[in-house]
NULOLUM-716850 format. One record per residue (C-alpha): residue in three letters; residue number from 1; x, y, z. Coordinates in Angstrom, 3 decimals. Layout:
! residues N
("ALA", NUM, (X, Y, Z))
...
***
This chain:
! residues 444
("MET", 1, (0.028, -0.128, -0.249))
("PRO", 2, (1.516, 3.309, -1.055))
("ARG", 3, (2.499, 5.468, 2.010))
("SER", 4, (0.262, 8.282, 0.941))
("ARG", 5, (-3.144, 6.153, 1.107))
("PRO", 6, (-2.825, 5.483, 4.981))
("LEU", 7, (-1.855, 8.996, 5.298))
("ALA", 8, (-4.785, 10.510, 3.229))
("ALA", 9, (-7.186, 8.089, 5.161))
("TRP", 10, (-5.814, 9.210, 8.590))
("ALA", 11, (-6.357, 12.696, 7.663))
("LEU", 12, (-9.948, 11.645, 6.109))
("TYR", 13, (-11.291, 10.312, 9.430))
("ASP", 14, (-10.490, 13.772, 10.983))
("PHE", 15, (-12.421, 15.306, 8.354))
("ALA", 16, (-15.062, 13.155, 8.693))
("ALA", 17, (-15.562, 12.931, 12.811))
("SER", 18, (-14.977, 16.751, 13.001))
("ALA", 19, (-18.158, 17.789, 11.314))
("TYR", 20, (-19.907, 15.959, 14.318))
("ALA", 21, (-18.130, 17.397, 16.734))
("THR", 22, (-18.300, 20.904, 15.331))
("CYS", 23, (-21.851, 21.009, 14.070))
("VAL", 24, (-23.811, 18.646, 16.363))
("ALA", 25, (-22.122, 18.464, 19.597))
("THR", 26, (-20.613, 22.416, 19.663))
("ALA", 27, (-23.342, 24.363, 17.389))
("LEU", 28, (-26.526, 22.748, 17.265))
("LEU", 29, (-27.574, 20.449, 19.649))
("PRO", 30, (-27.003, 22.395, 22.655))
("ALA", 31, (-29.145, 25.026, 21.796))
("TYR", 32, (-31.785, 22.711, 20.256))
("PHE", 33, (-31.984, 20.633, 23.334))
("ALA", 34, (-32.510, 23.770, 25.390))
("ALA", 35, (-34.910, 25.305, 23.360))
("VAL", 36, (-36.865, 22.394, 21.637))
("ILE", 37, (-36.624, 19.059, 23.539))
("ALA", 38, (-36.141, 20.431, 27.219))
("PRO", 39, (-37.320, 24.094, 27.378))
("GLU", 40, (-38.720, 23.594, 30.695))
("GLY", 41, (-36.200, 20.916, 32.089))
("LEU", 42, (-36.850, 17.694, 33.833))
("GLN", 43, (-38.809, 16.565, 37.002))
("VAL", 44, (-36.504, 14.661, 39.130))
("LEU", 45, (-37.729, 13.569, 42.385))
("GLY", 46, (-40.002, 16.323, 42.894))
("HIS", 47, (-37.274, 18.685, 41.688))
("ARG", 48, (-37.135, 20.666, 38.487))
("VAL", 49, (-33.792, 20.270, 36.804))
("GLY", 50, (-33.260, 22.836, 34.002))
("ALA", 51, (-32.017, 22.279, 30.792))
("VAL", 52, (-28.491, 23.732, 31.201))
("SER", 53, (-28.009, 21.739, 34.200))
("LEU", 54, (-29.078, 18.522, 32.341))
("TRP", 55, (-26.688, 19.382, 29.805))
("GLY", 56, (-23.838, 19.876, 32.336))
("TYR", 57, (-24.818, 16.419, 33.746))
("ALA", 58, (-24.600, 14.559, 30.631))
("SER", 59, (-21.380, 16.380, 29.919))
("SER", 60, (-19.966, 15.059, 33.333))
("LEU", 61, (-21.099, 11.713, 32.495))
("CYS", 62, (-19.450, 11.790, 28.932))
("ALA", 63, (-16.404, 12.556, 30.820))
("LEU", 64, (-16.254, 9.882, 32.938))
("THR", 65, (-17.262, 7.308, 30.429))
("VAL", 66, (-14.085, 8.230, 28.418))
("PHE", 67, (-12.075, 8.309, 31.574))
("VAL", 68, (-12.874, 4.512, 32.237))
("LEU", 69, (-13.097, 3.446, 28.808))
("ALA", 70, (-10.520, 5.375, 26.659))
("PRO", 71, (-7.131, 3.669, 28.361))
("VAL", 72, (-8.856, 0.008, 28.533))
("ALA", 73, (-10.407, -0.046, 25.189))
("GLY", 74, (-7.146, 1.583, 23.911))
("ALA", 75, (-5.006, -0.989, 25.517))
("ALA", 76, (-7.150, -3.947, 24.354))
("ALA", 77, (-7.099, -2.964, 20.659))
("GLY", 78, (-3.504, -2.721, 21.061))
("LEU", 79, (-3.055, -5.928, 22.849))
("ALA", 80, (-5.386, -7.718, 20.085))
("GLY", 81, (-3.950, -5.829, 17.159))
("LEU", 82, (-7.634, -4.693, 16.500))
("ARG", 83, (-7.195, -0.831, 16.521))
("ARG", 84, (-8.734, -0.529, 13.163))
("VAL", 85, (-11.535, -2.880, 14.095))
("PHE", 86, (-12.096, -0.735, 17.445))
("LEU", 87, (-12.103, 2.531, 15.681))
("ALA", 88, (-14.809, 1.365, 13.005))
("ALA", 89, (-16.834, 0.486, 15.970))
("ALA", 90, (-16.448, 3.476, 17.572))
("CYS", 91, (-17.420, 5.564, 14.330))
("ALA", 92, (-20.363, 3.280, 13.559))
("ALA", 93, (-21.704, 3.510, 16.973))
("GLY", 94, (-21.020, 7.318, 17.090))
("GLY", 95, (-22.392, 8.210, 13.865))
("ALA", 96, (-25.527, 6.200, 14.378))
("ALA", 97, (-26.343, 8.129, 17.546))
("ALA", 98, (-25.754, 11.331, 15.968))
("LEU", 99, (-28.436, 10.188, 13.386))
("ALA", 100, (-30.739, 9.101, 16.170))
("VAL", 101, (-30.619, 12.311, 18.160))
("SER", 102, (-31.284, 14.550, 15.228))
("ALA", 103, (-34.805, 12.661, 15.374))
("GLN", 104, (-35.442, 13.697, 18.884))
("GLY", 105, (-38.473, 16.096, 19.628))
("PRO", 106, (-40.206, 17.898, 22.446))
("GLY", 107, (-40.091, 16.046, 25.499))
("ASP", 108, (-37.663, 13.349, 24.411))
("VAL", 109, (-35.248, 14.512, 27.056))
("LEU", 110, (-33.919, 11.137, 28.187))
("PRO", 111, (-33.410, 9.657, 25.078))
("ALA", 112, (-31.695, 12.675, 23.578))
("LEU", 113, (-29.457, 12.680, 26.607))
("GLY", 114, (-28.421, 9.071, 26.228))
("LEU", 115, (-27.689, 9.351, 22.531))
("PHE", 116, (-25.434, 12.419, 23.154))
("VAL", 117, (-23.688, 10.668, 26.100))
("LEU", 118, (-23.314, 7.519, 23.575))
("ALA", 119, (-22.214, 9.758, 20.567))
("GLN", 120, (-19.509, 11.699, 22.615))
("ALA", 121, (-18.218, 8.699, 24.389))
("ALA", 122, (-17.409, 7.129, 20.950))
("TYR", 123, (-16.167, 10.185, 19.523))
("ASN", 124, (-13.627, 10.741, 22.316))
("THR", 125, (-12.733, 6.925, 22.596))
("GLY", 126, (-12.429, 6.800, 18.932))
("ASN", 127, (-9.797, 9.491, 18.723))
("ALA", 128, (-7.499, 7.475, 21.206))
("PHE", 129, (-7.478, 4.812, 18.422))
("TYR", 130, (-7.056, 7.424, 15.588))
("ASP", 131, (-4.262, 9.381, 17.755))
("ALA", 132, (-2.223, 6.268, 18.111))
("TYR", 133, (-1.773, 5.909, 14.262))
("LEU", 134, (0.350, 8.899, 14.080))
("PRO", 135, (3.653, 7.352, 15.107))
("GLN", 136, (3.186, 4.316, 12.767))
("LEU", 137, (2.556, 6.973, 9.915))
("SER", 138, (4.901, 9.247, 10.862))
("ALA", 139, (8.612, 9.331, 12.065))
("GLY", 140, (10.832, 11.808, 13.506))
("ARG", 141, (10.106, 15.565, 12.751))
("GLU", 142, (7.739, 14.655, 9.929))
("ARG", 143, (5.224, 13.871, 12.733))
("ASP", 144, (4.640, 17.854, 13.019))
("ARG", 145, (3.547, 18.034, 9.579))
("VAL", 146, (1.333, 14.800, 9.674))
("SER", 147, (-0.401, 16.169, 12.771))
("GLY", 148, (-0.682, 19.399, 11.635))
("LEU", 149, (-2.191, 17.639, 8.467))
("GLY", 150, (-4.596, 15.716, 10.392))
("TYR", 151, (-5.968, 18.868, 12.518))
("ALA", 152, (-5.916, 20.970, 9.453))
("CYS", 153, (-8.341, 18.571, 7.910))
("GLY", 154, (-10.407, 18.104, 11.031))
("TYR", 155, (-10.886, 21.925, 10.891))
("ALA", 156, (-11.890, 22.040, 7.091))
("GLY", 157, (-13.984, 19.087, 7.839))
("GLY", 158, (-15.808, 20.932, 10.854))
("GLY", 159, (-15.800, 24.200, 9.040))
("LEU", 160, (-17.520, 22.900, 5.738))
("GLY", 161, (-20.064, 20.795, 7.900))
("LEU", 162, (-20.769, 24.068, 9.856))
("ALA", 163, (-21.171, 26.059, 6.842))
("LEU", 164, (-23.363, 23.571, 5.076))
("ALA", 165, (-25.535, 23.616, 8.216))
("LEU", 166, (-25.704, 27.251, 8.778))
("ALA", 167, (-26.749, 27.389, 5.122))
("LEU", 168, (-29.566, 24.880, 5.699))
("VAL", 169, (-30.892, 26.645, 8.611))
("SER", 170, (-30.566, 30.034, 6.868))
("GLY", 171, (-32.446, 28.766, 3.626))
("ARG", 172, (-34.952, 27.105, 5.645))
("GLU", 173, (-37.875, 29.244, 4.540))
("THR", 174, (-36.939, 27.963, 0.609))
("LEU", 175, (-37.230, 24.540, 1.669))
("GLY", 176, (-40.582, 24.946, 3.621))
("LEU", 177, (-39.035, 23.976, 6.591))
("ASP", 178, (-39.379, 25.841, 10.512))
("GLU", 179, (-36.057, 26.580, 12.530))
("ALA", 180, (-36.426, 23.381, 14.510))
("ARG", 181, (-36.857, 20.959, 11.525))
("ALA", 182, (-33.673, 22.596, 9.893))
("VAL", 183, (-31.674, 22.148, 12.636))
("GLN", 184, (-32.717, 18.358, 12.855))
("TRP", 185, (-31.727, 18.380, 9.244))
("GLY", 186, (-28.308, 19.993, 9.622))
("MET", 187, (-27.676, 17.382, 12.665))
("ALA", 188, (-28.602, 14.465, 10.486))
("LEU", 189, (-26.521, 15.687, 7.441))
("CYS", 190, (-23.371, 15.909, 9.850))
("GLY", 191, (-24.105, 12.541, 11.729))
("ALA", 192, (-24.376, 11.041, 8.123))
("TRP", 193, (-21.113, 12.552, 7.241))
("TRP", 194, (-19.446, 11.127, 10.039))
("LEU", 195, (-20.908, 7.741, 9.485))
("ALA", 196, (-20.334, 7.127, 5.897))
("LEU", 197, (-16.640, 9.309, 5.571))
("GLY", 198, (-15.337, 7.973, 8.679))
("LEU", 199, (-15.963, 4.344, 7.903))
("ALA", 200, (-14.482, 4.981, 4.077))
("ALA", 201, (-11.494, 6.477, 5.967))
("VAL", 202, (-10.905, 3.509, 8.328))
("ALA", 203, (-11.000, 0.845, 5.687))
("GLY", 204, (-7.927, 2.804, 4.417))
("LEU", 205, (-5.730, 2.856, 7.465))
("PRO", 206, (-3.242, -0.081, 7.845))
("GLY", 207, (-4.157, -3.231, 10.004))
("ALA", 208, (-2.554, -4.709, 12.836))
("ASP", 209, (1.199, -3.617, 13.016))
("ALA", 210, (4.337, -5.815, 14.327))
("ASN", 211, (3.796, -4.241, 17.765))
("GLY", 212, (0.003, -5.252, 17.931))
("ALA", 213, (0.915, -8.878, 17.270))
("ALA", 214, (3.515, -8.968, 19.478))
("ASP", 215, (1.967, -7.715, 22.223))
("ALA", 216, (-1.182, -10.118, 21.981))
("SER", 217, (1.397, -13.010, 21.902))
("ALA", 218, (3.258, -11.684, 24.891))
("SER", 219, (0.143, -10.862, 26.839))
("GLY", 220, (-0.752, -14.806, 26.683))
("LEU", 221, (-4.017, -13.873, 24.468))
("LYS", 222, (-3.526, -16.959, 22.518))
("GLY", 223, (-6.508, -16.656, 20.526))
("ALA", 224, (-5.312, -13.549, 18.644))
("ARG", 225, (-4.014, -14.792, 15.080))
("THR", 226, (-2.186, -12.614, 12.473))
("SER", 227, (-2.113, -12.906, 8.761))
("GLY", 228, (-1.181, -9.343, 7.832))
("GLU", 229, (-3.974, -8.105, 10.236))
("ALA", 230, (-4.757, -9.572, 13.596))
("ARG", 231, (-8.008, -11.332, 13.989))
("ILE", 232, (-10.231, -12.492, 16.993))
("GLY", 233, (-9.595, -16.040, 17.039))
("ARG", 234, (-11.768, -18.735, 18.727))
("GLY", 235, (-9.755, -18.747, 22.009))
("LEU", 236, (-9.863, -14.924, 22.837))
("SER", 237, (-12.548, -14.130, 25.377))
("LEU", 238, (-13.776, -10.722, 26.196))
("PRO", 239, (-12.741, -11.110, 29.746))
("ALA", 240, (-9.119, -11.951, 28.738))
("LEU", 241, (-9.157, -8.996, 26.384))
("ALA", 242, (-10.412, -6.722, 29.283))
("ALA", 243, (-7.945, -7.841, 31.519))
("GLY", 244, (-5.071, -7.376, 29.153))
("GLY", 245, (-6.367, -3.972, 28.840))
("PHE", 246, (-6.208, -3.068, 32.500))
("ARG", 247, (-2.699, -4.703, 32.903))
("GLU", 248, (-1.678, -2.278, 29.841))
("ALA", 249, (-3.424, 0.689, 31.044))
("TRP", 250, (-1.606, 0.177, 34.544))
("ARG", 251, (1.747, -0.125, 32.899))
("ALA", 252, (1.134, 2.782, 31.043))
("ALA", 253, (0.309, 4.972, 34.020))
("SER", 254, (3.335, 3.568, 35.545))
("ALA", 255, (5.703, 4.099, 32.484))
("ALA", 256, (4.518, 7.803, 32.569))
("ARG", 257, (6.050, 8.631, 35.798))
("ARG", 258, (9.072, 7.125, 35.010))
("THR", 259, (9.481, 8.077, 31.435))
("PRO", 260, (11.883, 11.159, 31.212))
("GLY", 261, (9.965, 14.568, 30.379))
("LEU", 262, (6.608, 12.526, 29.833))
("GLY", 263, (5.267, 13.270, 33.493))
("ARG", 264, (6.367, 16.614, 33.102))
("PHE", 265, (4.542, 17.397, 29.763))
("LEU", 266, (1.124, 15.614, 31.075))
("LEU", 267, (1.114, 17.921, 33.964))
("ALA", 268, (1.621, 20.982, 31.612))
("TYR", 269, (-0.905, 19.733, 29.283))
("LEU", 270, (-3.421, 19.304, 31.967))
("PHE", 271, (-3.175, 22.982, 33.039))
("TYR", 272, (-2.985, 24.656, 29.612))
("ASN", 273, (-5.617, 22.578, 27.898))
("ASP", 274, (-7.836, 23.410, 30.865))
("GLY", 275, (-7.373, 27.044, 29.822))
("VAL", 276, (-8.017, 26.372, 26.151))
("GLN", 277, (-11.279, 23.933, 26.498))
("THR", 278, (-12.434, 26.701, 29.118))
("VAL", 279, (-12.169, 29.385, 26.335))
("ILE", 280, (-14.170, 26.833, 23.960))
("ALA", 281, (-16.832, 26.226, 26.537))
("MET", 282, (-17.705, 29.613, 27.538))
("ALA", 283, (-16.703, 32.028, 24.473))
("ALA", 284, (-20.358, 31.824, 23.198))
("ILE", 285, (-21.545, 32.574, 26.656))
("TYR", 286, (-19.258, 35.326, 27.146))
("GLY", 287, (-20.241, 36.963, 23.772))
("ARG", 288, (-24.186, 36.514, 24.324))
("ALA", 289, (-24.185, 37.589, 28.158))
("GLU", 290, (-21.405, 39.900, 28.728))
("ILE", 291, (-21.295, 41.699, 25.184))
("GLY", 292, (-24.707, 41.430, 24.144))
("LEU", 293, (-23.916, 39.969, 20.764))
("PRO", 294, (-26.865, 38.084, 18.554))
("GLN", 295, (-26.420, 34.224, 17.672))
("GLY", 296, (-25.824, 34.968, 13.962))
("THR", 297, (-22.284, 36.884, 14.959))
("LEU", 298, (-21.481, 33.938, 17.360))
("LEU", 299, (-21.982, 31.409, 14.784))
("VAL", 300, (-19.784, 33.441, 12.070))
("THR", 301, (-17.296, 33.849, 14.440))
("LEU", 302, (-17.349, 30.237, 15.150))
("LEU", 303, (-16.983, 29.542, 11.300))
("ALA", 304, (-14.049, 31.871, 10.850))
("ILE", 305, (-12.421, 30.182, 13.867))
("GLN", 306, (-12.353, 26.886, 12.160))
("GLY", 307, (-10.794, 28.455, 9.160))
("VAL", 308, (-7.969, 30.459, 10.756))
("ALA", 309, (-7.566, 27.392, 12.937))
("LEU", 310, (-6.667, 25.192, 10.014))
("ALA", 311, (-3.983, 27.796, 8.925))
("GLY", 312, (-2.747, 28.009, 12.294))
("ALA", 313, (-1.973, 24.220, 12.529))
("VAL", 314, (-0.160, 23.993, 9.073))
("GLY", 315, (1.761, 27.472, 10.253))
("PHE", 316, (2.652, 26.242, 13.586))
("ALA", 317, (3.856, 22.881, 12.084))
("ARG", 318, (6.199, 25.025, 9.853))
("LEU", 319, (7.496, 26.757, 12.925))
("ALA", 320, (8.280, 23.776, 14.719))
("GLY", 321, (10.428, 22.854, 11.685))
("ARG", 322, (12.229, 25.639, 12.433))
("ILE", 323, (12.560, 26.280, 16.000))
("GLY", 324, (11.669, 22.905, 17.529))
("ALA", 325, (7.946, 21.724, 18.834))
("ARG", 326, (8.598, 22.587, 22.399))
("LYS", 327, (9.308, 26.440, 21.691))
("SER", 328, (6.536, 26.425, 19.081))
("LEU", 329, (4.022, 25.142, 21.636))
("MET", 330, (5.086, 27.618, 24.201))
("ALA", 331, (5.001, 30.499, 21.550))
("ALA", 332, (1.114, 29.128, 20.745))
("LEU", 333, (0.506, 29.242, 24.926))
("ALA", 334, (1.821, 32.833, 24.727))
("ALA", 335, (-0.699, 33.741, 22.075))
("TRP", 336, (-3.421, 32.034, 24.429))
("SER", 337, (-2.612, 34.188, 27.403))
("ALA", 338, (-2.663, 37.673, 24.986))
("VAL", 339, (-6.342, 36.019, 23.876))
("ALA", 340, (-7.490, 35.877, 27.720))
("VAL", 341, (-5.940, 39.483, 28.469))
("LEU", 342, (-7.530, 41.208, 25.286))
("ALA", 343, (-10.848, 39.563, 25.700))
("ARG", 344, (-11.531, 41.509, 29.030))
("GLY", 345, (-11.469, 44.681, 27.056))
("VAL", 346, (-13.967, 43.693, 23.913))
("THR", 347, (-17.317, 45.725, 23.627))
("THR", 348, (-18.353, 45.345, 20.099))
("ALA", 349, (-19.088, 42.660, 17.428))
("GLY", 350, (-16.042, 43.587, 15.439))
("GLU", 351, (-13.477, 43.275, 18.352))
("TYR", 352, (-15.229, 39.780, 19.221))
("PHE", 353, (-14.700, 38.480, 15.714))
("ALA", 354, (-10.848, 39.966, 15.554))
("LEU", 355, (-10.403, 38.153, 18.722))
("GLY", 356, (-11.611, 34.930, 17.645))
("LEU", 357, (-9.408, 35.046, 14.784))
("GLY", 358, (-6.569, 34.930, 17.186))
("VAL", 359, (-8.371, 31.962, 19.089))
("GLY", 360, (-8.248, 30.140, 15.646))
("VAL", 361, (-4.478, 30.768, 14.998))
("ALA", 362, (-3.679, 29.618, 18.624))
("LEU", 363, (-5.931, 26.661, 18.849))
("GLY", 364, (-4.735, 25.088, 15.444))
("GLY", 365, (-1.329, 25.446, 16.920))
("SER", 366, (-1.526, 24.316, 20.442))
("GLN", 367, (-3.604, 21.500, 19.398))
("ALA", 368, (-1.538, 20.081, 16.457))
("LEU", 369, (1.937, 20.680, 18.453))
("SER", 370, (0.501, 19.180, 21.704))
("ARG", 371, (-0.219, 15.873, 19.918))
("SER", 372, (3.248, 15.403, 18.074))
("VAL", 373, (5.197, 16.412, 21.017))
("PHE", 374, (3.726, 13.935, 23.103))
("SER", 375, (3.947, 11.022, 20.534))
("ARG", 376, (7.968, 12.005, 20.755))
("LEU", 377, (7.649, 11.299, 24.487))
("VAL", 378, (6.108, 7.751, 24.320))
("PRO", 379, (8.793, 5.290, 24.947))
("PRO", 380, (9.968, 3.526, 22.157))
("GLY", 381, (8.745, -0.023, 21.228))
("GLU", 382, (5.637, 0.412, 23.560))
("GLU", 383, (2.021, 0.072, 22.311))
("PRO", 384, (0.945, 3.756, 21.752))
("THR", 385, (-2.765, 3.225, 21.786))
("VAL", 386, (-2.873, 3.003, 25.705))
("TYR", 387, (-0.514, 6.021, 26.154))
("TYR", 388, (-2.780, 8.063, 23.765))
("GLY", 389, (-5.739, 6.606, 25.732))
("PHE", 390, (-4.505, 8.577, 28.705))
("PHE", 391, (-3.764, 11.399, 26.515))
("SER", 392, (-7.336, 11.378, 25.574))
("VAL", 393, (-8.597, 11.374, 29.220))
("LEU", 394, (-6.524, 14.050, 30.187))
("SER", 395, (-8.077, 16.301, 27.540))
("LYS", 396, (-11.597, 15.368, 29.243))
("LEU", 397, (-10.358, 15.767, 32.859))
("SER", 398, (-8.657, 19.058, 31.906))
("ALA", 399, (-12.003, 20.560, 31.034))
("VAL", 400, (-13.339, 20.328, 34.624))
("LEU", 401, (-11.165, 22.969, 36.740))
("GLY", 402, (-11.144, 26.176, 34.349))
("PRO", 403, (-15.085, 26.381, 34.036))
("LEU", 404, (-15.525, 26.349, 37.909))
("VAL", 405, (-12.666, 28.676, 38.250))
("PHE", 406, (-14.580, 30.919, 35.605))
("ALA", 407, (-18.051, 30.730, 37.050))
("ALA", 408, (-16.684, 31.290, 40.600))
("ILE", 409, (-14.939, 34.569, 39.846))
("ALA", 410, (-17.720, 35.695, 37.501))
("GLN", 411, (-20.287, 35.246, 40.546))
("ALA", 412, (-18.144, 36.536, 43.092))
("THR", 413, (-17.290, 39.708, 40.872))
("GLY", 414, (-20.749, 39.853, 38.994))
("SER", 415, (-18.887, 39.957, 35.555))
("ALA", 416, (-17.027, 37.357, 33.401))
("ARG", 417, (-14.587, 39.867, 32.089))
("PRO", 418, (-12.264, 39.089, 35.395))
("ALA", 419, (-12.998, 35.614, 35.168))
("ILE", 420, (-11.670, 35.315, 31.577))
("VAL", 421, (-8.555, 36.956, 32.495))
("SER", 422, (-8.092, 34.672, 35.143))
("LEU", 423, (-7.400, 31.761, 32.445))
("THR", 424, (-3.709, 33.201, 32.032))
("LEU", 425, (-3.076, 31.597, 35.215))
("PHE", 426, (-3.320, 27.948, 33.317))
("PHE", 427, (-1.417, 29.019, 30.425))
("ALA", 428, (1.302, 30.298, 32.642))
("VAL", 429, (1.908, 27.056, 34.559))
("GLY", 430, (1.837, 25.440, 31.393))
("LEU", 431, (4.449, 27.363, 29.710))
("VAL", 432, (6.476, 27.120, 33.058))
("LEU", 433, (6.336, 23.275, 32.916))
("LEU", 434, (6.772, 23.279, 29.351))
("ALA", 435, (10.053, 25.621, 29.694))
("ARG", 436, (11.763, 22.912, 32.020))
("LEU", 437, (11.020, 20.039, 29.577))
("PRO", 438, (14.376, 19.671, 27.397))
("GLU", 439, (14.065, 20.364, 23.846))
("ALA", 440, (15.986, 17.066, 23.443))
("ASP", 441, (13.310, 15.307, 24.519))
("THR", 442, (10.773, 16.608, 21.612))
("ARG", 443, (13.019, 15.771, 18.874))
("ALA", 444, (13.383, 12.693, 17.164))
***
């Protein structure tokens, strides 16, 4: 198989899955849930739980599910040499759930939340399998370019899907649709996009590699057979697969503490990604509640961020080729700090849009470089899926503290402006820890 084909398939999967993440999970479903499915919330044990709280609880359940499943499923996929099969299963389950949630209407509170949890868990767990292909498809400093390519395609897919969904919603009268039905069609479009293109992309990825076959044999999973690609044999039981996954997950956690540079990088990532995820989570609320911007301005800004983030991912990958991945990542975090400080003084739609462009540049650079730096720190010869499972888990866990700090400061001061500036603390801690990470640790 030509080397360009698996690389193209790998990038295509991000293109497909990002349409769901951007359009359904971020842009369309939350507002649709609050306005159409559960405008009055839900009665739980005699108490009314509002739509926003319900959405928060569901998001927490998603994070908990990924925390439990990602390392174990990732290790199991690596042990049995079934990384591609597990990625296909995650894509199929998530895409089907995204399609199903688009059919939910008024009063379908629990089914909608359940399908959202399933889709999000499948999306995030699948990303562990997807990310673990990076060391297999690239080597050395080429990983900066390949990682940037993947993120660039993801931003392109998310941006194109969002543009199509917004066009559908904007032109709903021409199609004879009301707003709710147009949103449903938009979510269905993006769910089908992920399902169809994602499965096509997975089919073009390589199957079991040498590490997967070796791990299956060394771990005593006697039913695993390899014939170009590992398959589940008659002697491979699910309990044995799960037990092997737990062993590998525990070994990865222990190895992370012993591996030079890896533990420090993960700690830095835990802090600075908390700031990044908080900006992503609170940007629309900040624009609407603090600045008073209309929904249209917020959506246009989100679309612009997708396009600029694509350029940011590619641009920072090139910068890493000149000055190194660690220094380039630190530059991206410096840009994030500037965004947080400048956001305090934003008062107009034009200023908000301009700041959104800065967010896009910083977002594209920090995400792509984080993945490539991490890939270099994974111990050679180890099954990478387990480590990427923990990396995916950290992405979810690091979305907890930042929003809590943001909310507490906003409540104490009566304004979200001091709260947005407080996020510079998360970026500063990440910068300090990265500065103490030797550049040699992040080079091939």
